[in-house]
C-alpha positions in Angstrom: 7.6 -1.1 -8.0 5.9 2.1 -8.8 2.2 2.7 -8.1 -0.1 5.6 -8.9 -2.8 5.9 -6.2 -5.7 8.4 -6.6 -6.3 10.6 -3.6 -10.0 11.6 -3.5 -10.3 13.3 -0.1 -6.9 14.4 1.2 -8.4 16.1 4.3 -9.9 12.9 5.6 -7.7 10.1 4.1 -4.7 9.1 6.1 -1.1 8.2 5.4 -2.1 4.8 6.7 -4.8 4.3 4.2 -2.3 5.2 1.4 0.1 2.7 2.7 -2.6 0.0 2.9 -3.6 0.7 -0.7 0.0 0.4 -1.9 0.5 -2.8 0.1 -2.7 -4.3 -1.5 -1.4 -3.4 -5.0 1.9 -4.9 -4.2 0.1 -8.1 -3.0 -1.6 -8.4 -6.4 1.8 -8.3 -8.1 3.9 -10.4 -5.6 1.5 -12.6 -3.7 3.1 -11.2 -0.5 1.9 -8.4 1.8 4.5 -5.8 2.7 4.3 -3.8 5.9 5.2 -0.3 4.6 6.4 2.9 6.1 5.9 5.9 3.9 8.5 8.6 3.4 8.8 12.0 1.7 11.3 12.3 -1.1 14.0 13.6 1.3 13.4 10.6 3.6 11.2 12.0 6.4 9.1 9.3 7.9 5.3 9.9 7.8 2.9 9.0 10.6 0.0 6.6 9.6 -2.4 8.9 11.6 -1.6 12.1 9.6 -3.9 13.2 6.8 -2.8 13.2 3.2 -3.4 16.9 3.1 0.1 17.1 4.8 1.8 15.7 1.7 -0.7 16.6 -1.1 1.9 18.9 -2.8 4.6 16.3 -2.9 5.3 14.9 -6.3 6.3 11.5 -5.0 6.0 9.5 -1.8 8.5 6.7 -1.2 8.1 3.7 1.0 10.3 1.3 2.8 9.3 -2.3 3.5 9.6 -3.2 7.2 8.6 -6.8 6.7 6.8 -9.2 4.4 3.8 -11.4 5.2 3.0 -14.5 3.1 -0.6 -15.6 3.2 -1.3 -19.3 3.8 -1.2 -21.5 0.7 -4.9 -22.2 1.2 -5.7 -18.4 1.1 -3.5 -18.0 -2.0 -5.3 -20.9 -3.7 -8.7 -19.4 -2.9 -7.5 -16.0 -4.3 -6.2 -17.7 -7.5 -9.5 -19.5 -8.0 -11.5 -16.3 -7.5 -9.3 -14.4 -10.0 -9.4 -17.2 -12.5 -13.1 -17.7 -12.0 -12.7 -21.4 -11.2 -15.1 -21.5 -8.4 
């Protein structure tokens, strides 16, 4: 999947916040939550604590899925009802 994520404050936002946003967008599409590690185009692993200013000139940031979490069926049902406005 390919996501475009807006960076508003690269000096204060972290790599971890970018990974979290990408994981949330993936969850919307797949109903599973990936644990991601972000990488530069040439494969260098990025630290979650670094600011986005470190990579702001990169055209693309890649990710690798370390694991997948599947929410409980009750949580997925609540999410479906909320999205569908069923209650």
